[in-house]
PyMOL Python script that loads the backbone (N, CA, C, O; Angstrom):
from pymol import cmd

cmd.read_pdbstr("""\
ATOM      1  N   UNK A   1     297.405  63.489 248.188  1.00  0.00           N
ATOM      2  CA  UNK A   1     297.596  64.454 249.252  1.00  0.00           C
ATOM      3  C   UNK A   1     296.555  64.335 250.343  1.00  0.00           C
ATOM      4  O   UNK A   1     296.520  65.158 251.257  1.00  0.00           O
ATOM      5  N   UNK A   2     295.727  63.351 250.264  1.00  0.00           N
ATOM      6  CA  UNK A   2     294.646  63.207 251.231  1.00  0.00           C
ATOM      7  C   UNK A   2     295.157  63.106 252.653  1.00  0.00           C
ATOM      8  O   UNK A   2     294.541  63.650 253.568  1.00  0.00           O
ATOM      9  N   UNK A   3     296.296  62.405 252.862  1.00  0.00           N
ATOM     10  CA  UNK A   3     296.803  62.217 254.207  1.00  0.00           C
ATOM     11  C   UNK A   3     297.627  63.372 254.728  1.00  0.00           C
ATOM     12  O   UNK A   3     297.923  63.418 255.922  1.00  0.00           O
ATOM     13  N   UNK A   4     298.007  64.306 253.872  1.00  0.00           N
ATOM     14  CA  UNK A   4     298.829  65.433 254.284  1.00  0.00           C
ATOM     15  C   UNK A   4     298.007  66.401 255.121  1.00  0.00           C
ATOM     16  O   UNK A   4     296.913  66.794 254.716  1.00  0.00           O
ATOM     17  N   UNK A   5     298.525  66.793 256.297  1.00  0.00           N
ATOM     18  CA  UNK A   5     297.798  67.790 257.093  1.00  0.00           C
ATOM     19  C   UNK A   5     297.642  69.084 256.289  1.00  0.00           C
ATOM     20  O   UNK A   5     298.592  69.553 255.663  1.00  0.00           O
ATOM     21  N   UNK A   6     296.471  69.636 256.314  1.00  0.00           N
ATOM     22  CA  UNK A   6     296.180  70.820 255.511  1.00  0.00           C
ATOM     23  C   UNK A   6     297.084  71.985 255.889  1.00  0.00           C
ATOM     24  O   UNK A   6     297.529  72.725 255.012  1.00  0.00           O
ATOM     25  N   UNK A   7     297.360  72.160 257.160  1.00  0.00           N
ATOM     26  CA  UNK A   7     298.197  73.277 257.603  1.00  0.00           C
ATOM     27  C   UNK A   7     299.598  73.216 257.010  1.00  0.00           C
ATOM     28  O   UNK A   7     300.275  74.240 256.924  1.00  0.00           O
ATOM     29  N   UNK A   8     300.043  72.035 256.603  1.00  0.00           N
ATOM     30  CA  UNK A   8     301.388  71.875 256.044  1.00  0.00           C
ATOM     31  C   UNK A   8     301.441  72.163 254.545  1.00  0.00           C
ATOM     32  O   UNK A   8     302.526  72.207 253.966  1.00  0.00           O
ATOM     33  N   UNK A   9     300.296  72.359 253.913  1.00  0.00           N
ATOM     34  CA  UNK A   9     300.248  72.560 252.465  1.00  0.00           C
ATOM     35  C   UNK A   9     300.508  74.015 252.088  1.00  0.00           C
ATOM     36  O   UNK A   9     300.083  74.939 252.781  1.00  0.00           O
ATOM     37  N   UNK A  10     301.210  74.194 250.983  1.00  0.00           N
ATOM     38  CA  UNK A  10     301.352  75.532 250.409  1.00  0.00           C
ATOM     39  C   UNK A  10     300.011  75.909 249.774  1.00  0.00           C
ATOM     40  O   UNK A  10     299.120  75.071 249.639  1.00  0.00           O
ATOM     41  N   UNK A  11     299.884  77.164 249.392  1.00  0.00           N
ATOM     42  CA  UNK A  11     298.666  77.599 248.719  1.00  0.00           C
ATOM     43  C   UNK A  11     298.428  76.771 247.458  1.00  0.00           C
ATOM     44  O   UNK A  11     297.319  76.298 247.212  1.00  0.00           O
ATOM     45  N   UNK A  12     299.488  76.605 246.663  1.00  0.00           N
ATOM     46  CA  UNK A  12     299.364  75.888 245.394  1.00  0.00           C
ATOM     47  C   UNK A  12     298.979  74.426 245.599  1.00  0.00           C
ATOM     48  O   UNK A  12     298.162  73.888 244.852  1.00  0.00           O
ATOM     49  N   UNK A  13     299.560  73.789 246.600  1.00  0.00           N
ATOM     50  CA  UNK A  13     299.219  72.390 246.892  1.00  0.00           C
ATOM     51  C   UNK A  13     297.772  72.266 247.349  1.00  0.00           C
ATOM     52  O   UNK A  13     297.056  71.359 246.927  1.00  0.00           O
ATOM     53  N   UNK A  14     297.345  73.185 248.218  1.00  0.00           N
ATOM     54  CA  UNK A  14     295.973  73.155 248.722  1.00  0.00           C
ATOM     55  C   UNK A  14     294.975  73.411 247.599  1.00  0.00           C
ATOM     56  O   UNK A  14     293.938  72.752 247.524  1.00  0.00           O
ATOM     57  N   UNK A  15     295.285  74.366 246.727  1.00  0.00           N
ATOM     58  CA  UNK A  15     294.393  74.666 245.614  1.00  0.00           C
ATOM     59  C   UNK A  15     294.280  73.478 244.665  1.00  0.00           C
ATOM     60  O   UNK A  15     293.190  73.160 244.190  1.00  0.00           O
ATOM     61  N   UNK A  16     295.393  72.828 244.393  1.00  0.00           N
ATOM     62  CA  UNK A  16     295.385  71.647 243.525  1.00  0.00           C
ATOM     63  C   UNK A  16     294.550  70.527 244.136  1.00  0.00           C
ATOM     64  O   UNK A  16     293.779  69.871 243.437  1.00  0.00           O
ATOM     65  N   UNK A  17     294.703  70.308 245.438  1.00  0.00           N
ATOM     66  CA  UNK A  17     293.920  69.275 246.126  1.00  0.00           C
ATOM     67  C   UNK A  17     292.435  69.621 246.098  1.00  0.00           C
ATOM     68  O   UNK A  17     291.595  68.742 245.910  1.00  0.00           O
ATOM     69  N   UNK A  18     292.111  70.896 246.282  1.00  0.00           N
ATOM     70  CA  UNK A  18     290.719  71.338 246.241  1.00  0.00           C
ATOM     71  C   UNK A  18     290.128  71.138 244.847  1.00  0.00           C
ATOM     72  O   UNK A  18     288.996  70.676 244.711  1.00  0.00           O
ATOM     73  N   UNK A  19     290.884  71.482 243.825  1.00  0.00           N
ATOM     74  CA  UNK A  19     290.413  71.274 242.451  1.00  0.00           C
ATOM     75  C   UNK A  19     290.167  69.795 242.171  1.00  0.00           C
ATOM     76  O   UNK A  19     289.205  69.445 241.487  1.00  0.00           O
ATOM     77  N   UNK A  20     291.022  68.934 242.691  1.00  0.00           N
ATOM     78  CA  UNK A  20     290.852  67.488 242.514  1.00  0.00           C
ATOM     79  C   UNK A  20     289.562  67.017 243.184  1.00  0.00           C
ATOM     80  O   UNK A  20     288.819  66.217 242.616  1.00  0.00           O
ATOM     81  N   UNK A  21     289.304  67.510 244.383  1.00  0.00           N
ATOM     82  CA  UNK A  21     288.077  67.140 245.103  1.00  0.00           C
ATOM     83  C   UNK A  21     286.851  67.590 244.317  1.00  0.00           C
ATOM     84  O   UNK A  21     285.890  66.834 244.176  1.00  0.00           O
ATOM     85  N   UNK A  22     286.881  68.810 243.810  1.00  0.00           N
ATOM     86  CA  UNK A  22     285.747  69.324 243.036  1.00  0.00           C
ATOM     87  C   UNK A  22     285.494  68.445 241.810  1.00  0.00           C
ATOM     88  O   UNK A  22     284.347  68.113 241.511  1.00  0.00           O
ATOM     89  N   UNK A  23     286.559  68.068 241.102  1.00  0.00           N
ATOM     90  CA  UNK A  23     286.401  67.189 239.933  1.00  0.00           C
ATOM     91  C   UNK A  23     285.765  65.856 240.326  1.00  0.00           C
ATOM     92  O   UNK A  23     284.868  65.362 239.644  1.00  0.00           O
ATOM     93  N   UNK A  24     286.240  65.282 241.433  1.00  0.00           N
ATOM     94  CA  UNK A  24     285.694  63.991 241.876  1.00  0.00           C
ATOM     95  C   UNK A  24     284.222  64.122 242.257  1.00  0.00           C
ATOM     96  O   UNK A  24     283.411  63.264 241.907  1.00  0.00           O
ATOM     97  N   UNK A  25     283.876  65.188 242.969  1.00  0.00           N
ATOM     98  CA  UNK A  25     282.483  65.376 243.378  1.00  0.00           C
ATOM     99  C   UNK A  25     281.587  65.646 242.171  1.00  0.00           C
ATOM    100  O   UNK A  25     280.472  65.132 242.096  1.00  0.00           O
ATOM    101  N   UNK A  26     282.070  66.445 241.238  1.00  0.00           N
ATOM    102  CA  UNK A  26     281.273  66.738 240.042  1.00  0.00           C
ATOM    103  C   UNK A  26     281.091  65.504 239.172  1.00  0.00           C
ATOM    104  O   UNK A  26     280.087  65.376 238.471  1.00  0.00           O
ATOM    105  N   UNK A  27     282.062  64.594 239.215  1.00  0.00           N
ATOM    106  CA  UNK A  27     281.961  63.362 238.439  1.00  0.00           C
ATOM    107  C   UNK A  27     280.867  62.443 238.945  1.00  0.00           C
ATOM    108  O   UNK A  27     280.332  61.635 238.185  1.00  0.00           O
ATOM    109  N   UNK A  28     280.530  62.557 240.221  1.00  0.00           N
ATOM    110  CA  UNK A  28     279.446  61.776 240.792  1.00  0.00           C
ATOM    111  C   UNK A  28     279.691  60.286 240.893  1.00  0.00           C
ATOM    112  O   UNK A  28     278.747  59.521 241.086  1.00  0.00           O
ATOM    113  N   UNK A  29     280.926  59.859 240.768  1.00  0.00           N
ATOM    114  CA  UNK A  29     281.224  58.429 240.769  1.00  0.00           C
ATOM    115  C   UNK A  29     281.783  57.927 242.099  1.00  0.00           C
ATOM    116  O   UNK A  29     282.287  56.806 242.165  1.00  0.00           O
ATOM    117  N   UNK A  30     281.703  58.733 243.161  1.00  0.00           N
ATOM    118  CA  UNK A  30     282.210  58.271 244.454  1.00  0.00           C
ATOM    119  C   UNK A  30     281.041  57.996 245.389  1.00  0.00           C
ATOM    120  O   UNK A  30     279.961  58.570 245.252  1.00  0.00           O
ATOM    121  N   UNK A  31     281.283  57.115 246.329  1.00  0.00           N
ATOM    122  CA  UNK A  31     280.245  56.726 247.284  1.00  0.00           C
ATOM    123  C   UNK A  31     279.910  57.893 248.204  1.00  0.00           C
ATOM    124  O   UNK A  31     280.697  58.826 248.365  1.00  0.00           O
ATOM    125  N   UNK A  32     278.729  57.821 248.801  1.00  0.00           N
ATOM    126  CA  UNK A  32     278.232  58.905 249.643  1.00  0.00           C
ATOM    127  C   UNK A  32     279.198  59.232 250.775  1.00  0.00           C
ATOM    128  O   UNK A  32     279.523  60.401 250.988  1.00  0.00           O
ATOM    129  N   UNK A  33     279.663  58.217 251.506  1.00  0.00           N
ATOM    130  CA  UNK A  33     280.577  58.469 252.623  1.00  0.00           C
ATOM    131  C   UNK A  33     281.857  59.146 252.149  1.00  0.00           C
ATOM    132  O   UNK A  33     282.361  60.061 252.800  1.00  0.00           O
ATOM    133  N   UNK A  34     282.379  58.695 251.017  1.00  0.00           N
ATOM    134  CA  UNK A  34     283.588  59.308 250.453  1.00  0.00           C
ATOM    135  C   UNK A  34     283.306  60.742 250.022  1.00  0.00           C
ATOM    136  O   UNK A  34     284.152  61.622 250.184  1.00  0.00           O
ATOM    137  N   UNK A  35     282.123  60.974 249.476  1.00  0.00           N
ATOM    138  CA  UNK A  35     281.751  62.318 249.038  1.00  0.00           C
ATOM    139  C   UNK A  35     281.661  63.268 250.225  1.00  0.00           C
ATOM    140  O   UNK A  35     282.111  64.411 250.144  1.00  0.00           O
ATOM    141  N   UNK A  36     281.084  62.801 251.324  1.00  0.00           N
ATOM    142  CA  UNK A  36     280.976  63.639 252.520  1.00  0.00           C
ATOM    143  C   UNK A  36     282.365  63.951 253.067  1.00  0.00           C
ATOM    144  O   UNK A  36     282.648  65.093 253.428  1.00  0.00           O
ATOM    145  N   UNK A  37     283.232  62.942 253.128  1.00  0.00           N
ATOM    146  CA  UNK A  37     284.606  63.161 253.597  1.00  0.00           C
ATOM    147  C   UNK A  37     285.348  64.127 252.676  1.00  0.00           C
ATOM    148  O   UNK A  37     286.054  65.021 253.143  1.00  0.00           O
ATOM    149  N   UNK A  38     285.184  63.944 251.376  1.00  0.00           N
ATOM    150  CA  UNK A  38     285.847  64.822 250.409  1.00  0.00           C
ATOM    151  C   UNK A  38     285.331  66.251 250.541  1.00  0.00           C
ATOM    152  O   UNK A  38     286.110  67.202 250.479  1.00  0.00           O
ATOM    153  N   UNK A  39     284.027  66.404 250.721  1.00  0.00           N
ATOM    154  CA  UNK A  39     283.438  67.733 250.880  1.00  0.00           C
ATOM    155  C   UNK A  39     283.995  68.407 252.128  1.00  0.00           C
ATOM    156  O   UNK A  39     284.342  69.588 252.100  1.00  0.00           O
ATOM    157  N   UNK A  40     284.079  67.656 253.220  1.00  0.00           N
ATOM    158  CA  UNK A  40     284.601  68.196 254.475  1.00  0.00           C
ATOM    159  C   UNK A  40     286.043  68.659 254.305  1.00  0.00           C
ATOM    160  O   UNK A  40     286.405  69.748 254.751  1.00  0.00           O
ATOM    161  N   UNK A  41     286.863  67.837 253.663  1.00  0.00           N
ATOM    162  CA  UNK A  41     288.256  68.231 253.413  1.00  0.00           C
ATOM    163  C   UNK A  41     288.300  69.431 252.457  1.00  0.00           C
ATOM    164  O   UNK A  41     289.142  70.315 252.606  1.00  0.00           O
ATOM    165  N   UNK A  42     287.411  69.456 251.497  1.00  0.00           N
ATOM    166  CA  UNK A  42     287.358  70.579 250.564  1.00  0.00           C
ATOM    167  C   UNK A  42     287.065  71.896 251.258  1.00  0.00           C
ATOM    168  O   UNK A  42     287.664  72.921 250.932  1.00  0.00           O
ATOM    169  N   UNK A  43     286.153  71.873 252.206  1.00  0.00           N
ATOM    170  CA  UNK A  43     285.842  73.084 252.973  1.00  0.00           C
ATOM    171  C   UNK A  43     287.080  73.548 253.741  1.00  0.00           C
ATOM    172  O   UNK A  43     287.390  74.739 253.766  1.00  0.00           O
ATOM    173  N   UNK A  44     287.779  72.610 254.360  1.00  0.00           N
ATOM    174  CA  UNK A  44     288.995  72.955 255.103  1.00  0.00           C
ATOM    175  C   UNK A  44     290.081  73.490 254.163  1.00  0.00           C
ATOM    176  O   UNK A  44     290.796  74.431 254.510  1.00  0.00           O
ATOM    177  N   UNK A  45     290.200  72.896 252.989  1.00  0.00           N
ATOM    178  CA  UNK A  45     291.175  73.376 252.005  1.00  0.00           C
ATOM    179  C   UNK A  45     290.831  74.787 251.535  1.00  0.00           C
ATOM    180  O   UNK A  45     291.722  75.620 251.366  1.00  0.00           O
ATOM    181  N   UNK A  46     289.553  75.056 251.324  1.00  0.00           N
ATOM    182  CA  UNK A  46     289.113  76.392 250.911  1.00  0.00           C
ATOM    183  C   UNK A  46     289.478  77.417 251.973  1.00  0.00           C
ATOM    184  O   UNK A  46     289.990  78.489 251.650  1.00  0.00           O
ATOM    185  N   UNK A  47     289.224  77.103 253.214  1.00  0.00           N
ATOM    186  CA  UNK A  47     289.570  78.022 254.312  1.00  0.00           C
ATOM    187  C   UNK A  47     291.076  78.255 254.366  1.00  0.00           C
ATOM    188  O   UNK A  47     291.532  79.379 254.573  1.00  0.00           O
ATOM    189  N   UNK A  48     291.844  77.185 254.178  1.00  0.00           N
ATOM    190  CA  UNK A  48     293.303  77.288 254.192  1.00  0.00           C
ATOM    191  C   UNK A  48     293.775  78.201 253.055  1.00  0.00           C
ATOM    192  O   UNK A  48     294.636  79.057 253.260  1.00  0.00           O
ATOM    193  N   UNK A  49     293.213  78.019 251.867  1.00  0.00           N
ATOM    194  CA  UNK A  49     293.579  78.863 250.729  1.00  0.00           C
ATOM    195  C   UNK A  49     293.227  80.326 251.000  1.00  0.00           C
ATOM    196  O   UNK A  49     294.016  81.222 250.697  1.00  0.00           O
ATOM    197  N   UNK A  50     292.057  80.567 251.562  1.00  0.00           N
ATOM    198  CA  UNK A  50     291.659  81.935 251.882  1.00  0.00           C
ATOM    199  C   UNK A  50     292.621  82.558 252.890  1.00  0.00           C
ATOM    200  O   UNK A  50     292.990  83.725 252.758  1.00  0.00           O
ATOM    201  N   UNK A  51     293.026  81.788 253.894  1.00  0.00           N
ATOM    202  CA  UNK A  51     293.965  82.289 254.900  1.00  0.00           C
ATOM    203  C   UNK A  51     295.318  82.605 254.272  1.00  0.00           C
ATOM    204  O   UNK A  51     295.933  83.621 254.596  1.00  0.00           O
ATOM    205  N   UNK A  52     295.780  81.741 253.379  1.00  0.00           N
ATOM    206  CA  UNK A  52     297.060  81.979 252.700  1.00  0.00           C
ATOM    207  C   UNK A  52     296.988  83.246 251.841  1.00  0.00           C
ATOM    208  O   UNK A  52     297.939  84.027 251.808  1.00  0.00           O
ATOM    209  N   UNK A  53     295.874  83.448 251.151  1.00  0.00           N
ATOM    210  CA  UNK A  53     295.706  84.656 250.349  1.00  0.00           C
ATOM    211  C   UNK A  53     295.681  85.900 251.228  1.00  0.00           C
ATOM    212  O   UNK A  53     296.268  86.923 250.875  1.00  0.00           O
ATOM    213  N   UNK A  54     295.015  85.818 252.354  1.00  0.00           N
ATOM    214  CA  UNK A  54     294.965  86.950 253.285  1.00  0.00           C
ATOM    215  C   UNK A  54     296.356  87.264 253.827  1.00  0.00           C
ATOM    216  O   UNK A  54     296.731  88.431 253.937  1.00  0.00           O
ATOM    217  N   UNK A  55     297.122  86.228 254.168  1.00  0.00           N
ATOM    218  CA  UNK A  55     298.500  86.435 254.627  1.00  0.00           C
ATOM    219  C   UNK A  55     299.313  87.160 253.564  1.00  0.00           C
ATOM    220  O   UNK A  55     300.050  88.098 253.868  1.00  0.00           O
ATOM    221  N   UNK A  56     299.177  86.727 252.335  1.00  0.00           N
ATOM    222  CA  UNK A  56     299.917  87.347 251.239  1.00  0.00           C
ATOM    223  C   UNK A  56     299.498  88.804 251.057  1.00  0.00           C
ATOM    224  O   UNK A  56     300.343  89.674 250.846  1.00  0.00           O
ATOM    225  N   UNK A  57     298.210  89.066 251.138  1.00  0.00           N
ATOM    226  CA  UNK A  57     297.713  90.431 250.976  1.00  0.00           C
ATOM    227  C   UNK A  57     298.276  91.349 252.050  1.00  0.00           C
ATOM    228  O   UNK A  57     298.712  92.459 251.746  1.00  0.00           O
ATOM    229  N   UNK A  58     298.273  90.907 253.287  1.00  0.00           N
ATOM    230  CA  UNK A  58     298.764  91.756 254.371  1.00  0.00           C
ATOM    231  C   UNK A  58     300.275  91.947 254.304  1.00  0.00           C
ATOM    232  O   UNK A  58     300.800  92.930 254.828  1.00  0.00           O
ATOM    233  N   UNK A  59     300.969  91.027 253.671  1.00  0.00           N
ATOM    234  CA  UNK A  59     302.413  91.191 253.511  1.00  0.00           C
ATOM    235  C   UNK A  59     302.751  92.249 252.469  1.00  0.00           C
ATOM    236  O   UNK A  59     303.827  92.845 252.528  1.00  0.00           O
ATOM    237  N   UNK A  60     301.864  92.493 251.526  1.00  0.00           N
ATOM    238  CA  UNK A  60     302.159  93.456 250.474  1.00  0.00           C
ATOM    239  C   UNK A  60     301.392  94.766 250.611  1.00  0.00           C
ATOM    240  O   UNK A  60     301.536  95.643 249.760  1.00  0.00           O
ATOM    241  N   UNK A  61     300.599  94.922 251.635  1.00  0.00           N
ATOM    242  CA  UNK A  61     299.879  96.162 251.890  1.00  0.00           C
ATOM    243  C   UNK A  61     300.093  96.582 253.334  1.00  0.00           C
ATOM    244  O   UNK A  61     300.313  95.743 254.208  1.00  0.00           O
ATOM    245  N   UNK A  62     300.029  97.868 253.575  1.00  0.00           N
ATOM    246  CA  UNK A  62     300.039  98.346 254.947  1.00  0.00           C
ATOM    247  C   UNK A  62     298.983  99.431 255.084  1.00  0.00           C
ATOM    248  O   UNK A  62     298.658 100.133 254.126  1.00  0.00           O
ATOM    249  N   UNK A  63     298.470  99.547 256.263  1.00  0.00           N
ATOM    250  CA  UNK A  63     297.444 100.546 256.538  1.00  0.00           C
ATOM    251  C   UNK A  63     298.141 101.856 256.887  1.00  0.00           C
ATOM    252  O   UNK A  63     299.095 101.873 257.665  1.00  0.00           O
ATOM    253  N   UNK A  64     297.662 102.939 256.313  1.00  0.00           N
ATOM    254  CA  UNK A  64     298.242 104.250 256.589  1.00  0.00           C
ATOM    255  C   UNK A  64     297.149 105.194 257.064  1.00  0.00           C
ATOM    256  O   UNK A  64     295.992 105.094 256.654  1.00  0.00           O
ATOM    257  N   UNK A  65     297.541 106.107 257.937  1.00  0.00           N
ATOM    258  CA  UNK A  65     296.629 107.117 258.459  1.00  0.00           C
ATOM    259  C   UNK A  65     297.029 108.447 257.838  1.00  0.00           C
ATOM    260  O   UNK A  65     298.146 108.921 258.044  1.00  0.00           O
ATOM    261  N   UNK A  66     296.127 109.044 257.083  1.00  0.00           N
ATOM    262  CA  UNK A  66     296.399 110.317 256.420  1.00  0.00           C
ATOM    263  C   UNK A  66     296.303 111.464 257.421  1.00  0.00           C
ATOM    264  O   UNK A  66     295.755 111.303 258.512  1.00  0.00           O
ATOM    265  N   UNK A  67     296.838 112.617 257.041  1.00  0.00           N
ATOM    266  CA  UNK A  67     296.825 113.804 257.906  1.00  0.00           C
ATOM    267  C   UNK A  67     295.403 114.217 258.274  1.00  0.00           C
ATOM    268  O   UNK A  67     295.178 114.751 259.360  1.00  0.00           O
ATOM    269  N   UNK A  68     294.448 113.976 257.386  1.00  0.00           N
ATOM    270  CA  UNK A  68     293.058 114.357 257.673  1.00  0.00           C
ATOM    271  C   UNK A  68     292.314 113.322 258.515  1.00  0.00           C
ATOM    272  O   UNK A  68     291.121 113.472 258.778  1.00  0.00           O
ATOM    273  N   UNK A  69     293.021 112.273 258.937  1.00  0.00           N
ATOM    274  CA  UNK A  69     292.416 111.248 259.782  1.00  0.00           C
ATOM    275  C   UNK A  69     291.825 110.074 259.024  1.00  0.00           C
ATOM    276  O   UNK A  69     291.388 109.097 259.633  1.00  0.00           O
ATOM    277  N   UNK A  70     291.806 110.161 257.703  1.00  0.00           N
ATOM    278  CA  UNK A  70     291.269 109.041 256.930  1.00  0.00           C
ATOM    279  C   UNK A  70     292.285 107.901 256.872  1.00  0.00           C
ATOM    280  O   UNK A  70     293.493 108.111 256.974  1.00  0.00           O
ATOM    281  N   UNK A  71     291.768 106.715 256.708  1.00  0.00           N
ATOM    282  CA  UNK A  71     292.603 105.518 256.668  1.00  0.00           C
ATOM    283  C   UNK A  71     292.644 105.005 255.239  1.00  0.00           C
ATOM    284  O   UNK A  71     291.630 104.985 254.541  1.00  0.00           O
ATOM    285  N   UNK A  72     293.826 104.592 254.817  1.00  0.00           N
ATOM    286  CA  UNK A  72     293.980 104.045 253.477  1.00  0.00           C
ATOM    287  C   UNK A  72     294.950 102.880 253.485  1.00  0.00           C
ATOM    288  O   UNK A  72     295.507 102.525 254.524  1.00  0.00           O
ATOM    289  N   UNK A  73     295.143 102.297 252.332  1.00  0.00           N
ATOM    290  CA  UNK A  73     296.051 101.164 252.180  1.00  0.00           C
ATOM    291  C   UNK A  73     297.038 101.510 251.078  1.00  0.00           C
ATOM    292  O   UNK A  73     296.665 102.068 250.045  1.00  0.00           O
ATOM    293  N   UNK A  74     298.293 101.175 251.306  1.00  0.00           N
ATOM    294  CA  UNK A  74     299.307 101.382 250.277  1.00  0.00           C
ATOM    295  C   UNK A  74     300.249 100.191 250.243  1.00  0.00           C
ATOM    296  O   UNK A  74     300.332  99.435 251.211  1.00  0.00           O
ATOM    297  N   UNK A  75     300.958 100.020 249.139  1.00  0.00           N
ATOM    298  CA  UNK A  75     301.926  98.915 249.066  1.00  0.00           C
ATOM    299  C   UNK A  75     302.951  99.015 250.188  1.00  0.00           C
ATOM    300  O   UNK A  75     303.320 100.114 250.603  1.00  0.00           O
ATOM    301  N   UNK A  76     303.404  97.881 250.669  1.00  0.00           N
ATOM    302  CA  UNK A  76     304.305  97.849 251.816  1.00  0.00           C
ATOM    303  C   UNK A  76     305.756  98.125 251.456  1.00  0.00           C
ATOM    304  O   UNK A  76     306.578  98.247 252.364  1.00  0.00           O
ATOM    305  N   UNK A  77     306.111  98.231 250.197  1.00  0.00           N
ATOM    306  CA  UNK A  77     307.491  98.499 249.820  1.00  0.00           C
ATOM    307  C   UNK A  77     308.423  97.390 250.264  1.00  0.00           C
ATOM    308  O   UNK A  77     309.288  97.603 251.114  1.00  0.00           O
ATOM    309  N   UNK A  78     308.252  96.226 249.703  1.00  0.00           N
ATOM    310  CA  UNK A  78     309.028  95.050 250.085  1.00  0.00           C
ATOM    311  C   UNK A  78     310.392  95.066 249.416  1.00  0.00           C
ATOM    312  O   UNK A  78     310.569  94.473 248.352  1.00  0.00           O
ATOM    313  N   UNK A  79     311.351  95.735 250.024  1.00  0.00           N
ATOM    314  CA  UNK A  79     312.703  95.810 249.459  1.00  0.00           C
ATOM    315  C   UNK A  79     313.579  94.710 249.951  1.00  0.00           C
ATOM    316  O   UNK A  79     314.747  94.632 249.569  1.00  0.00           O
TER     317      UNK A  79
END
""", "prot")
cmd.dss("prot")
cmd.show_as("cartoon", "prot")
cmd.util.cbc("prot")
cmd.orient("prot")
């Protein structure tokens, strides 16, 4: 999946690619230049995963304003 644009990856694909990078880096058997490239892609994959999780969270929650002016969060009622 190295050549796949990160924006095109699903959460699961990005997480799997990130886990693979972590395994390779922890193994310590890759060259420095490859490690730097892998780390850079890993950071981008992490950000992508975080964004996907945030999108999912906002789809299932909505912000509500109570009568007393306080703000809360409740499920969005996805029917």
